[in-house]
C-alpha positions as CSV (number, residue, x, y, z in Angstrom):
1,M,-5.8,26.2,-4.2
2,K,-4.3,24.5,-1.2
3,Y,-6.4,21.6,-0.2
4,N,-6.3,19.7,3.4
5,I,-6.1,16.4,2.5
6,L,-6.4,13.6,5.6
7,H,-5.1,10.1,4.8
8,I,-6.6,7.1,6.1
9,V,-4.4,4.1,6.5
10,T,-4.0,0.9,8.7
11,H,-0.1,1.2,9.0
12,C,3.1,3.8,7.6
13,G,4.9,0.2,7.3
14,G,7.0,-0.5,4.4
15,G,6.0,0.9,1.0
16,V,3.5,2.9,1.6
17,G,4.8,4.7,4.1
18,S,8.0,5.4,2.2
19,V,5.2,6.8,-0.7
20,L,2.9,8.8,1.5
21,M,6.0,10.6,3.2
22,N,7.6,11.1,-0.3
23,W,4.3,13.2,-1.2
24,I,4.3,15.0,1.9
25,T,7.8,16.1,1.7
26,T,8.0,16.9,-2.3
27,D,3.6,18.1,-2.2
28,T,4.4,22.2,-1.3
29,K,0.5,23.0,-2.0
30,N,-1.3,21.0,0.1
31,K,-1.0,20.1,3.7
32,H,-1.2,16.3,4.7
33,T,-2.8,15.1,8.1
34,I,-2.1,11.1,8.2
35,L,-4.1,9.2,10.3
36,C,-3.0,5.8,11.2
37,L,-5.7,3.0,12.3
38,N,-2.7,0.7,14.0
39,T,0.5,1.2,14.8
40,N,3.5,3.9,12.8
41,Y,5.2,1.0,12.7
42,L,8.5,2.5,11.5
43,N,7.9,5.6,14.0
44,T,10.0,7.6,12.1
45,Y,7.7,10.4,11.2
46,D,6.3,13.8,12.0
47,P,3.6,13.0,15.0
48,N,2.2,16.6,14.2
49,I,1.6,14.7,10.6
50,V,0.9,11.1,11.3
51,H,-1.6,9.4,14.1
52,E,-1.4,6.7,15.2
53,N,-3.4,4.0,17.2
54,M,-6.4,5.3,16.3
55,R,-8.7,2.5,15.3
56,N,-12.5,2.7,17.2
57,K,-11.7,6.0,17.6
58,Y,-14.6,7.7,15.5
59,T,-15.2,10.8,17.0
60,E,-11.6,11.6,17.2
61,I,-11.3,10.8,13.3
62,N,-14.8,12.3,12.4
63,K,-13.1,15.8,13.6
64,W,-10.6,15.2,11.2
65,I,-13.0,14.4,8.4
66,R,-15.1,17.5,8.8
67,K,-12.1,19.7,8.7
68,S,-10.8,17.9,5.7
69,D,-11.1,18.9,1.6
70,I,-10.3,15.8,0.8
71,V,-10.4,11.9,2.0
72,M,-7.7,10.0,1.3
73,V,-8.3,6.2,2.0
74,E,-5.1,4.1,2.1
75,F,-6.4,0.9,0.5
76,W,-6.0,-2.7,0.6
77,N,-7.5,-5.2,2.1
78,H,-7.1,-5.4,6.7
79,P,-9.2,-5.5,9.2
80,F,-9.4,-2.7,10.9
81,L,-9.6,-0.8,7.2
82,F,-13.1,-2.0,6.6
83,E,-14.0,-2.3,10.2
84,F,-13.7,1.3,9.6
85,L,-15.0,1.3,6.4
86,I,-18.5,-0.5,7.5
87,N,-19.3,0.8,11.3
88,N,-17.9,4.4,10.9
89,D,-20.9,6.7,11.0
90,F,-19.3,9.2,8.2
91,P,-20.3,13.0,8.3
92,K,-20.5,14.3,4.5
93,C,-17.2,14.7,3.1
94,R,-15.3,13.9,-0.3
95,V,-13.5,10.6,-0.4
96,C,-10.7,9.4,-3.6
97,F,-8.9,5.6,-2.6
98,W,-5.7,4.8,-3.7
99,S,-5.5,1.0,-3.9
100,H,-1.7,-0.6,-2.6
101,I,-2.8,-4.0,-4.2
102,S,-3.2,-5.2,-7.6
103,G,-6.8,-6.7,-7.3
104,L,-5.8,-9.8,-9.7
105,H,-6.4,-12.5,-7.1
106,P,-8.7,-12.9,-3.5
107,P,-8.1,-11.9,-0.9
108,Y,-7.3,-9.0,-2.2
109,V,-10.2,-7.4,-4.3
110,F,-12.2,-4.7,-5.2
111,S,-16.1,-4.5,-5.0
112,E,-18.8,-2.8,-6.8
113,K,-19.9,-1.0,-3.5
114,L,-15.8,-0.2,-2.7
115,I,-15.9,1.7,-5.3
116,D,-19.1,3.0,-5.4
117,F,-18.0,4.4,-1.6
118,S,-15.3,6.8,-4.0
119,D,-15.8,9.9,-5.9
120,K,-12.3,9.0,-7.3
121,F,-10.8,5.0,-7.0
122,V,-7.0,5.4,-7.7
123,F,-4.8,2.4,-9.1
124,S,-1.4,2.4,-8.3
125,S,-0.8,0.8,-11.5
126,P,-2.3,0.1,-14.8
127,I,-2.5,-4.0,-14.5
128,S,-5.6,-3.1,-11.6
129,Y,-7.8,-2.4,-15.0
130,E,-7.2,-6.3,-15.5
131,A,-8.8,-7.2,-12.3
132,K,-12.1,-9.9,-13.3
133,E,-14.1,-7.6,-10.9
134,I,-12.8,-4.5,-12.6
135,K,-14.1,-5.3,-15.8
136,N,-17.2,-6.7,-15.5
137,L,-18.2,-2.8,-13.4
138,L,-21.0,-1.0,-14.2
139,P,-19.7,1.9,-17.0
140,A,-20.9,4.4,-14.3
141,L,-18.5,3.5,-11.9
142,T,-16.0,2.4,-14.3
143,S,-15.7,6.7,-14.6
144,K,-14.3,6.7,-11.5
145,L,-11.5,4.9,-12.3
146,S,-7.8,6.1,-12.9
147,H,-4.4,5.4,-12.1
148,I,-1.4,7.5,-10.3
149,W,2.1,5.1,-9.7
150,T,3.9,5.2,-6.7
151,T,7.0,6.6,-5.6
152,G,8.9,6.6,-2.6
153,N,11.3,8.7,-4.0
154,I,14.0,6.2,-5.9
155,E,16.4,9.1,-6.5
156,Q,18.2,8.9,-2.8
157,F,19.4,5.5,-4.1
158,S,21.3,7.2,-7.5
159,N,24.7,8.5,-5.4
160,V,25.3,4.7,-4.2
161,T,28.3,4.0,-5.2
162,P,29.5,0.3,-5.2
163,I,31.8,-0.9,-2.8
164,P,34.3,-3.3,-4.2
165,H,33.8,-6.9,-2.7
166,E,34.9,-10.7,-3.3
167,E,31.6,-12.1,-3.3
168,F,29.1,-11.9,-6.3
169,N,26.1,-10.6,-4.0
170,I,22.5,-11.8,-5.1
171,G,20.0,-9.7,-2.8
172,C,16.3,-9.9,-2.2
173,M,14.6,-6.8,-0.2
174,G,10.8,-7.2,0.6
175,T,8.0,-9.1,2.2
176,L,9.6,-12.4,3.5
177,D,6.0,-13.9,3.0
178,Y,5.3,-16.4,0.2
179,S,2.2,-15.7,-0.4
180,K,4.4,-12.7,-2.5
181,L,7.8,-14.3,-2.3
182,H,8.1,-17.0,-4.9
183,P,7.2,-20.3,-2.7
184,N,10.2,-22.3,-4.3
185,F,13.1,-19.3,-3.1
186,V,15.4,-21.3,-1.0
187,N,15.2,-24.0,-3.6
188,I,15.9,-21.7,-6.3
189,C,19.2,-20.2,-5.2
190,S,20.4,-23.4,-4.4
191,K,20.2,-23.9,-8.0
192,I,22.2,-20.8,-9.2
193,N,25.9,-22.2,-9.9
194,I,27.9,-18.8,-9.7
195,P,31.1,-19.2,-7.8
196,N,31.6,-17.2,-3.9
197,V,27.9,-16.1,-4.3
198,R,26.2,-14.7,-1.9
199,F,22.6,-13.7,-0.5
200,I,21.2,-11.0,0.6
201,I,17.9,-11.0,2.3
202,I,17.0,-7.7,3.4
203,G,13.1,-7.6,5.2
204,T,11.1,-9.7,7.0
205,G,7.7,-11.4,7.5
206,C,5.4,-14.4,8.4
207,D,7.5,-16.8,6.9
208,A,11.2,-15.5,7.5
209,E,11.8,-18.1,10.2
210,K,10.4,-20.8,7.4
211,I,12.7,-19.6,4.8
212,K,15.6,-19.6,7.3
213,Q,14.2,-23.3,8.7
214,E,15.1,-24.2,5.0
215,V,17.8,-22.7,4.5
216,K,20.0,-24.8,7.6
217,H,18.3,-28.0,6.5
218,R,19.7,-27.5,3.3
219,G,22.9,-26.5,4.9
220,L,23.0,-23.1,3.1
221,E,24.1,-21.3,6.1
222,D,27.6,-19.9,5.3
223,K,25.4,-18.7,1.9
224,F,22.8,-16.3,2.9
225,L,22.9,-13.2,5.9
226,F,19.5,-12.4,7.0
227,T,19.6,-8.7,7.6
228,G,16.1,-8.3,9.4
229,I,14.3,-5.0,8.8
230,I,17.0,-1.8,7.6
231,Q,16.1,1.5,7.9
232,D,18.9,2.6,5.3
233,V,19.5,0.2,2.6
234,R,22.1,1.8,0.7
235,P,25.1,0.0,2.4
236,Y,23.9,-3.1,1.1
237,L,22.5,-1.7,-2.0
238,A,27.0,-0.6,-2.4
239,I,27.6,-3.9,-1.8
240,I,25.0,-6.1,-4.3
241,D,25.7,-7.1,-8.0
242,V,22.2,-7.9,-9.0
243,L,19.2,-7.9,-7.4
244,G,17.2,-11.4,-7.1
245,Y,13.8,-11.2,-6.9
246,P,11.3,-13.8,-8.2
247,L,7.7,-13.2,-6.5
248,N,4.8,-15.7,-6.6
249,P,2.9,-16.2,-9.3
250,K,-0.3,-14.6,-7.4
251,H,1.0,-11.7,-5.6
252,F,-0.4,-8.9,-5.0
253,G,2.0,-5.8,-5.1
254,T,2.1,-3.5,-8.1
255,C,4.3,-0.7,-8.8
256,E,7.4,-2.7,-6.4
257,Q,9.6,0.2,-5.0
258,V,12.4,-2.6,-4.3
259,I,12.4,-2.5,-7.8
260,G,12.8,1.3,-8.5
261,E,15.1,1.6,-5.8
262,S,17.8,-1.2,-6.7
263,I,17.9,0.0,-10.7
264,S,18.1,3.6,-9.3
265,A,21.8,2.1,-7.4
266,G,22.7,0.7,-10.0
267,I,21.7,-3.0,-9.9
268,I,20.0,-4.8,-12.4
269,P,16.7,-6.8,-11.4
270,I,16.3,-10.7,-12.5
271,V,12.5,-11.2,-12.0
272,M,9.9,-13.8,-13.4
273,K,7.0,-13.0,-15.6
274,N,4.7,-11.4,-13.3
275,P,2.0,-8.5,-14.0
276,A,3.7,-6.2,-11.8
277,E,7.1,-6.8,-12.7
278,E,6.5,-7.1,-16.1
279,Y,4.7,-4.0,-16.6
280,I,7.5,-2.5,-14.6
281,L,10.7,-4.1,-17.0
282,L,8.7,-3.7,-20.3
283,Q,10.0,0.3,-19.7
284,S,13.1,-0.9,-19.7
285,L,14.8,-4.2,-21.0
286,I,12.3,-7.8,-20.7
287,K,15.5,-10.0,-21.0
288,F,15.5,-9.9,-17.3
289,V,11.8,-11.5,-17.3
290,C,12.2,-14.9,-17.0
291,N,9.3,-17.3,-17.7
292,S,10.5,-20.3,-15.1
293,E,12.8,-21.5,-12.7
294,Q,15.2,-22.7,-15.0
295,E,15.1,-19.4,-17.1
296,Y,15.4,-17.3,-13.7
297,I,18.9,-19.1,-12.5
298,H,19.9,-19.0,-16.4
299,T,19.7,-15.3,-16.7
300,M,21.4,-14.9,-12.9
301,E,24.5,-17.4,-14.4
302,L,25.0,-15.7,-17.7
303,L,24.4,-12.0,-16.1
304,Y,27.6,-13.2,-13.7
305,R,29.7,-14.4,-16.9
306,E,28.8,-10.9,-18.6
307,R,28.7,-8.8,-15.1
308,D,31.6,-6.9,-17.3
309,H,28.8,-5.4,-19.8
310,K,26.8,-4.3,-16.8
311,K,27.1,-0.3,-17.1
312,K,26.1,0.3,-20.7
313,I,22.8,-1.8,-19.5
314,I,21.8,-0.2,-16.1
315,T,22.5,2.8,-17.9
316,F,20.0,2.8,-20.0
317,M,17.5,1.1,-17.5
318,Q,18.0,3.9,-15.2
319,E,16.8,6.0,-17.7
320,Q,13.8,4.3,-18.2
321,V,12.7,4.0,-14.8
322,V,13.3,7.9,-13.7
323,K,10.3,8.3,-16.1
324,L,8.4,5.9,-14.7
325,Y,9.3,6.6,-10.6
326,D,8.8,9.9,-11.2
327,T,7.9,11.9,-8.2
328,N,6.7,15.1,-9.6
329,K,4.4,13.8,-12.1
330,M,2.8,11.1,-9.0
331,V,2.0,14.7,-7.0
332,L,0.8,16.8,-10.2
333,D,-0.9,14.0,-11.2
334,W,-2.7,14.0,-7.8
335,D,-3.3,17.7,-8.0
336,N,-5.6,17.4,-11.4
337,I,-7.4,14.7,-9.1
338,F,-8.0,16.7,-6.2
339,D,-8.8,20.0,-8.4
340,K,-11.6,17.7,-10.1
341,V,-12.8,15.7,-6.7
342,I,-13.1,18.9,-5.1
343,T,-15.7,20.8,-7.5
344,L,-18.3,17.6,-5.5
345,N,-20.5,18.1,-3.0
346,K,-19.5,16.7,0.4
347,R,-22.1,13.7,1.1
348,K,-22.5,10.9,3.4
349,R,-21.0,7.7,3.1
350,I,-22.8,4.3,3.9
351,W,-21.5,1.1,3.4
352,N,-24.7,-0.8,2.2
353,I,-25.6,-4.1,4.4
354,S,-27.7,-7.3,4.8
355,N,-30.2,-6.7,7.3
356,D,-29.4,-9.7,8.8
357,K,-25.1,-9.0,9.1
358,I,-24.5,-7.8,12.3
359,K,-21.8,-5.2,11.0
360,T,-19.6,-5.5,14.1
361,K,-18.8,-9.1,13.7
362,G,-15.7,-10.1,12.2
363,H,-16.8,-12.6,10.1
364,T,-19.4,-10.2,8.2
365,I,-16.2,-7.3,8.5
366,F,-14.3,-10.0,6.3
367,T,-16.8,-11.6,3.7
368,E,-17.8,-8.0,3.3
369,S,-14.1,-7.3,2.3
370,L,-14.1,-10.0,-0.1
371,G,-17.1,-8.8,-2.6
372,N,-18.2,-11.7,-4.8
373,Y,-16.3,-14.1,-3.1
374,G,-17.7,-13.2,0.3
375,Q,-20.7,-15.1,-0.6
376,I,-18.5,-18.7,-0.7
377,F,-18.4,-18.1,3.4
378,E,-21.6,-17.0,4.0
379,N,-23.1,-20.4,2.2
380,N,-20.5,-21.9,4.6
381,N,-19.8,-25.0,1.4
382,V,-17.0,-26.2,3.3
383,D,-16.0,-27.6,-0.4
384,E,-15.7,-24.5,-2.2
385,I,-14.0,-23.0,0.5
386,K,-10.9,-24.8,0.4
387,K,-11.1,-24.3,-3.4
388,L,-10.7,-21.3,-2.6
389,Y,-8.4,-21.1,0.1
390,A,-5.9,-23.5,-2.6
391,S,-6.4,-20.7,-5.3
392,N,-3.9,-19.0,-3.4
393,L,-1.5,-18.1,-1.0
394,Q,-2.2,-15.2,0.3
395,W,-5.1,-17.5,2.1
396,Y,-2.2,-19.3,4.4
397,S,-0.7,-15.7,5.1
398,M,-0.8,-14.4,9.0
399,S,-1.6,-11.0,7.1
400,K,-2.6,-9.9,3.4
401,G,-6.7,-10.2,3.8
402,S,-6.8,-13.8,5.0
403,P,-9.5,-15.2,8.0
404,K,-5.9,-15.5,10.0
405,Q,-5.4,-12.1,10.1
406,Y,-9.3,-11.3,10.6
407,L,-9.0,-13.8,13.5
408,E,-6.4,-12.1,14.9
409,S,-8.1,-8.7,14.5
410,F,-11.8,-9.7,16.2
411,P,-9.9,-13.2,18.4
412,D,-13.7,-14.4,20.1
413,D,-15.7,-14.5,16.5
414,E,-16.2,-18.2,16.3
415,I,-17.1,-18.5,12.6
416,L,-14.1,-17.2,12.2
417,K,-12.2,-19.5,14.2
418,K,-14.1,-22.2,11.8
419,W,-13.2,-20.9,8.5
420,V,-9.8,-20.3,10.2
421,K,-9.7,-24.4,10.9
422,L,-10.2,-25.3,7.1
423,L,-6.8,-24.1,6.8
424,D,-5.8,-27.2,8.2
């Protein structure tokens, strides 16, 4: 049976956008429509499929919801998304969530309200089962859980042909935000002792300028190339010798499309021992998962010295990663879930909230997004709030569900202003 699937997503930029479009172009069985609450940043998608700037257009959104068989909420903590979940008067519908975060560290977390809101809550990686909030769920709610690996079609990178070059190029692709990237990234790079080394940095983020300034301050400008956002990274993959991908120990990622794309292109990744990266490389070779900064540097230098053996290593890795990032399996797994969810009756969705909270206020939406951690802010205990801030660099980001991101979305909220000030 063909189903009308309505995707609600904050935006279609980055990895989530590539995953969704890969799904839609591969899935010949169902009809997909995407509503972006924010701008469709890449502006490369069919306007008949992707509709942008839908924030607060609840009447229009609800018309789409009524026409859909299943509503898919593409989940991560974003002010626009929680504003929608809390304030929209949902018509009867069936709802699946697909989580694109690990949920292991606040402010990117799960909550009972979130799981209860759904008919099916699907993780993008099995590592999310280790989240404290998930382990503490009632059995009735855990029955809603499942996981489906995301992939943005890594097969397209398998035809990259290496181009001869003099430098030893270490590539890094993705979000230049220290809540994702290792906070000692530039320092780590500076200690890698490889002749004629060059670092190719592809992407952007709120810490991009800070990274560039540190590179300049250390006198490393001749070793770094910052490309910004690149629509087609394959020409750069053709000259990258190794993916240097050291991430923050408490980062929020799951399937890390960059790793799959790089391996598909014949590039070995070297990473830190974090849950997401470790899970991915356990499928192939754990020797490139490093326990410390020093081990990361040593592994990078060792790979340079033994680079003539690269072909044998990468062939094995490619065989394993193709199985993990299998588009057809992703589509089939979702079809199986849809076949089960479609048997459920459509029902109303109400985000239960205390009567003394004003649903439209930014600070209320912020605390609701944090699940159990929201109580710390509601109690207004300054010491506990600062302690929470110190636990994770996501709190200091300009995005990632941080107080700064919520204040940007609700600039007149005086309580949010006070919580942001505590970041100083």
